[in-house]
C-alpha positions in Angstrom: 118.7 23.1 223.3 118.2 23.3 227.0 121.7 24.4 227.6 121.3 27.2 225.2 118.0 28.3 226.8 119.5 28.2 230.3 122.4 30.4 229.2 120.6 33.0 227.1 117.2 33.1 228.8 114.9 36.1 229.5 116.7 37.1 232.7 119.8 38.1 230.5 117.5 40.6 228.8 116.4 41.8 232.3 119.9 42.3 233.3 120.8 44.2 230.1 117.8 46.5 230.6 118.8 47.5 234.1 122.5 48.1 233.4 121.6 51.4 231.4 122.4 55.1 231.8 120.3 55.1 235.0 122.5 52.5 236.6 125.7 54.2 235.6 124.5 57.7 236.8 122.8 56.6 240.1 125.6 54.2 241.1 128.3 57.0 240.3 126.4 59.6 242.2 125.9 57.3 245.1 129.6 56.5 245.3 130.6 60.1 244.7 128.3 61.6 247.4 128.2 58.9 250.0 131.2 56.7 249.5 130.6 52.9 250.2 127.6 53.8 252.6 124.8 52.8 250.2 126.2 49.6 248.9 123.6 47.7 251.1 120.9 49.3 249.0 122.3 47.6 245.8 122.6 44.3 247.6 118.9 44.6 248.8 118.0 45.7 245.1 119.6 42.6 243.6 117.9 40.1 246.1 114.6 42.0 245.6 114.9 41.7 241.8 115.6 37.9 242.1 112.6 37.5 244.3 110.3 39.3 242.1 111.7 38.1 238.8 111.5 34.5 240.0 107.7 35.1 240.6 107.1 36.5 237.0 109.1 33.5 235.6 106.8 31.1 237.4 103.8 33.1 236.2 105.0 32.9 232.5 106.3 29.4 232.5 103.8 27.6 234.7 100.7 29.8 234.6 101.3 30.7 230.8 100.3 34.3 231.6 101.8 37.7 231.3 101.6 39.8 234.3 99.3 42.4 232.8 96.9 39.6 231.6 97.0 38.0 235.1 96.1 41.3 236.9 93.2 41.9 234.7 91.9 38.5 235.1 91.8 38.5 238.9 88.9 40.9 239.0 85.2 40.0 238.2 83.7 43.2 239.6 83.9 45.8 236.6 84.6 48.7 239.0 87.3 46.9 241.0 88.9 45.8 237.6 88.8 49.4 236.3 90.4 50.9 239.5 93.2 48.3 239.4 93.8 48.7 235.7 93.9 52.6 236.0 96.2 52.4 238.9 98.7 49.9 237.2 98.5 51.8 233.9 99.3 55.0 235.6 102.3 53.6 237.3 103.6 51.9 234.1 102.9 55.0 231.8 104.5 57.5 234.2 107.4 55.3 235.2 108.2 54.2 231.6 107.7 57.6 230.0 110.3 59.0 232.5 112.5 55.9 232.1 112.4 56.3 228.3 113.3 60.0 228.6 116.3 58.9 230.7 117.3 56.1 228.2 117.3 58.5 225.3 118.9 61.2 227.2 121.7 58.9 228.3 122.4 57.7 224.8 122.3 61.3 223.6 124.6 62.3 226.4 127.2 59.7 225.0 127.0 60.9 221.4 127.0 64.7 222.3 130.4 64.0 224.0 132.0 63.8 220.5 130.7 67.3 219.6 132.5 70.4 220.8 129.6 72.7 220.3 126.4 72.6 222.5 123.7 71.6 219.8 120.8 72.0 222.2 121.9 75.5 223.1 122.2 76.6 219.4 119.1 74.7 218.2 116.7 75.0 221.1 116.3 71.2 221.4 118.6 68.2 221.3 118.7 66.8 217.7 120.7 63.9 218.8 117.8 62.7 221.0 115.5 62.9 218.1 117.7 60.9 215.9 118.0 58.2 218.6 114.3 58.1 218.9 114.0 57.6 215.1 116.5 54.7 215.3 114.6 53.0 218.0 111.3 53.6 216.0 112.7 51.9 212.9 114.1 49.0 214.9 110.9 48.4 216.8 108.7 48.8 213.7 110.7 46.5 211.6 111.1 43.8 214.1 114.9 43.6 213.6 115.6 45.1 217.1 116.4 41.5 218.4 119.6 41.4 216.3 120.5 45.1 217.1 119.8 44.3 220.9 122.3 41.5 220.8 125.0 43.7 219.4 124.2 46.5 222.0 124.3 43.9 224.9 127.8 43.1 223.8 128.8 46.8 223.9 127.2 47.2 227.4 129.0 44.2 228.5 132.2 45.7 227.3 131.5 48.9 229.3 130.8 46.6 232.4 134.1 44.9 232.0 135.7 48.3 232.0 134.2 49.2 235.3 135.0 45.9 236.9 138.6 46.0 235.6 138.8 49.6 236.8 137.4 48.6 240.2 140.3 46.1 240.6 142.8 48.5 239.3 141.7 51.5 241.6 142.0 49.3 244.7 139.1 50.3 246.9 139.0 50.2 250.6 137.7 46.6 251.1 136.9 47.2 254.8 134.7 50.1 254.0 133.2 48.3 251.0 132.1 45.2 253.1 130.9 47.5 255.8 128.6 49.4 253.4 127.5 46.3 251.8 126.4 44.4 255.1 125.4 47.3 257.4 122.5 49.4 256.3 122.7 53.2 257.0 120.9 56.2 255.6 123.1 59.2 255.7 121.7 62.7 255.7 120.3 63.5 252.3 120.7 60.1 250.9 117.1 58.8 250.7 116.5 59.9 247.0 119.8 58.3 246.1 118.7 55.0 247.8 115.3 55.2 246.0 117.3 55.8 242.7 119.5 52.8 243.3 116.5 50.5 243.8 114.6 52.0 241.0 117.5 51.5 238.6 117.7 47.8 239.5 114.3 46.6 240.4 112.7 48.1 237.3 108.9 47.8 237.4 108.5 47.3 233.7 110.9 44.3 233.7 108.2 42.5 235.7 106.0 42.7 232.8 108.7 42.0 230.2 110.0 39.1 232.0 106.6 37.3 232.4 106.0 37.7 228.7 109.5 36.7 227.6 109.4 33.7 229.9 106.1 32.5 228.6 107.4 32.6 225.0 111.0 31.3 225.8 110.2 28.4 228.1 107.7 25.7 227.0 106.4 24.0 230.1 106.7 23.7 233.9 109.5 21.2 233.4 111.5 24.2 232.3 111.1 26.1 235.6 114.5 25.0 237.0 116.3 26.4 233.9 114.2 29.6 234.2 115.5 30.0 237.9 119.1 29.1 236.9 118.8 31.9 234.4 117.7 34.4 237.0 120.1 33.3 239.7 123.1 33.8 237.3 122.2 36.8 235.2 120.7 39.1 238.0 123.8 38.7 240.5 126.1 39.5 237.6 124.4 42.7 236.9 124.5 43.5 240.6 128.2 42.9 240.8 128.7 45.5 237.9 126.5 47.9 239.8 128.6 47.5 242.9 131.8 47.9 240.9 130.5 51.3 239.6 129.6 52.5 243.2 132.9 51.4 244.6 135.1 52.9 241.8 133.2 56.3 242.1 133.5 56.2 245.9 137.3 55.6 245.6 137.7 58.2 242.9 135.3 60.9 243.9 134.1 60.8 247.6 135.1 63.7 249.7 136.2 65.8 246.6 133.0 67.7 246.1 132.7 66.7 242.4 129.4 67.4 240.8 128.3 64.8 238.2 126.9 66.8 235.2 128.0 65.0 232.1 129.8 62.0 230.5 133.1 63.7 231.1 132.5 63.6 234.9 131.3 60.0 234.8 134.4 59.1 232.9 136.7 60.3 235.6 136.1 57.2 237.7 137.7 55.1 234.9 140.3 57.6 233.9 143.1 56.0 236.0 142.8 52.9 233.8 142.0 54.3 230.3 143.6 57.8 230.5 142.1 60.5 228.1 140.2 57.9 226.2 138.0 57.3 229.2 135.7 60.1 228.1 135.0 58.5 224.8 134.7 54.8 226.3 132.1 56.2 228.7 130.4 58.0 225.8 130.1 54.6 223.8 129.0 52.8 226.9 126.2 55.3 227.6 125.1 55.3 224.0 125.0 51.4 224.0 123.2 51.3 227.3 120.8 54.1 226.4 119.6 52.8 223.0 119.4 49.2 224.3 117.0 50.3 227.1 115.3 52.8 224.7 114.2 49.7 222.7 113.3 47.6 225.7 111.2 50.1 227.7 108.6 50.9 225.0 108.4 47.0 224.1 107.7 46.2 227.8 105.1 48.9 228.0 103.3 47.5 225.1 103.4 44.1 226.6 102.0 45.4 230.1 99.2 47.5 228.5 98.1 44.9 226.0 97.7 42.4 228.8 95.9 44.9 231.1 93.5 46.1 228.3 93.1 42.6 226.7 94.6 43.8 223.3 96.7 41.8 220.9 100.1 41.0 222.0 101.4 40.6 218.4 104.4 42.7 217.7 102.8 43.9 214.5 99.3 44.6 215.8 98.2 48.2 215.5 97.3 48.6 219.1 100.6 47.1 220.3 102.6 49.5 218.1 100.5 52.4 219.1 101.6 51.9 222.7 105.1 51.8 222.2 105.1 54.7 219.8 103.4 56.8 222.6 106.1 55.9 225.1 108.9 56.5 222.5 107.5 59.9 221.6 107.2 60.9 225.2 110.8 59.9 225.8 112.0 61.9 222.9 110.1 65.0 224.0 111.5 64.7 227.5 115.0 64.0 226.3 115.1 66.8 223.8 113.5 69.4 225.9 116.8 71.0 226.9 116.7 69.6 230.5 120.1 68.4 231.8 120.3 64.7 230.7 121.7 63.7 234.2 118.7 65.3 235.8 116.3 63.4 233.5 118.1 60.1 234.2 118.0 60.7 237.9 114.4 61.7 238.0 113.5 58.4 236.1 115.3 56.1 238.6 113.5 57.9 241.6 110.1 57.7 239.8 110.7 54.0 239.2 111.6 53.3 242.8 108.5 55.2 244.1 106.2 53.3 241.7 107.7 49.8 242.2 105.5 48.9 245.3 102.3 49.5 243.3 103.3 46.8 240.7 105.0 44.5 243.3 101.7 44.4 245.3 99.7 43.3 242.4 102.4 40.6 241.4 102.4 39.3 244.9 98.6 38.9 244.9 98.7 37.3 241.5 101.2 34.6 242.6 98.7 33.5 245.3 95.9 32.4 242.8 94.7 28.9 242.6 95.4 28.3 238.9 99.1 28.1 239.8 98.4 24.9 241.7 101.4 23.8 243.7 103.6 26.6 242.1 101.6 29.4 243.8 103.7 31.4 246.4 104.5 29.5 249.5 105.0 31.1 252.9 108.7 31.9 252.4 108.1 33.4 249.0 105.2 35.6 250.4 107.2 36.7 253.3 110.2 37.7 251.1 107.8 39.5 248.7 106.1 41.4 251.6 109.5 42.5 252.9 110.6 43.9 249.4 107.2 45.7 249.4 107.4 47.2 252.9 110.9 48.3 252.5 110.2 50.1 249.2 107.0 51.6 250.6 108.9 52.9 253.7 111.6 54.4 251.5 109.1 56.0 249.0 107.0 57.4 251.8 110.2 58.9 253.4 111.2 60.4 250.0 107.8 62.0 249.4 107.6 63.4 252.9 111.2 64.8 252.4 110.1 66.3 249.2 107.2 68.1 250.7 109.2 69.4 253.7 107.5 67.0 256.2 110.9 65.5 257.4 
């Protein structure tokens, strides 16, 4: 039983959640536009994810609390509690609404590859995005999404194997690869791309999802070593996939001035291995990644808000369903609006990267509370958490200043 739990723990779901359309898009654009130079941002993101997810695992396994619940319970002053809840609610709602739009848009982008005519142009909206939203709705409402998610994760893994295989096949410049991985640099115009790479890996909603799923999956503090093993295996594997995508795109696209605007362009990076079928393989991969995350994001939002607002965390509770329905509808509206799917996916990753420090600050504070006893953060864990927060704050500030013409 313990062996099964350690192999198929909540961190596997976290990894499957961040290997979605956003990762494929952000990583491909990073490689195409900046070569290997931004690989360090992915390495930082993977390490940051492990640091923060280890905290949420401890919170769920030892503290027996979900992150939203833990944040709410830290405040005794009603005004302070209201300010904190509103701040985190805003971050989660904005980030996840954008993320859900990107998930559905990515899945739709994959399916639309099979149609010769532009359905959005002829109808004024994207009907595929609406259909995907309905599929996600039915799965979430019925509760059978768990079975479907496992099947989709297999498809996502197949896509990932394709990228890693293509990475080996395309033979990247390993000197430049290790240089980009180990020597941080910020080329001109790359700040938003760095934020997107962080936002697509260290996903704020995964902190809420992981604490809730860890609480349910693991039974006692004796399971903490298994929970950590789950994290330290699953998350780095996801990072390797992201690094393979950047490296493949860097080798295939960098210096060729290719604009990434659709699945066909994304597919060019694996065309050397798969030929003309690359477009359709990418389409299936984007659909699988998109609909998997389209189920996970609303679910994580419902867990987060239920904890923050002291609502029922029962999957069939009316309040729980109302929250994920809101996020799902917002995502469908964004995805079917006629905006370019690549742009929606890109915005979602940047938004998540900017909002991450807000959630991370509350997590770090929560992990220093006395009810965790000997399992509360030690000096090293606090230091690593602060480094993650400071780096993301610095990048977010630089990104916003650049957007407003202050840099």
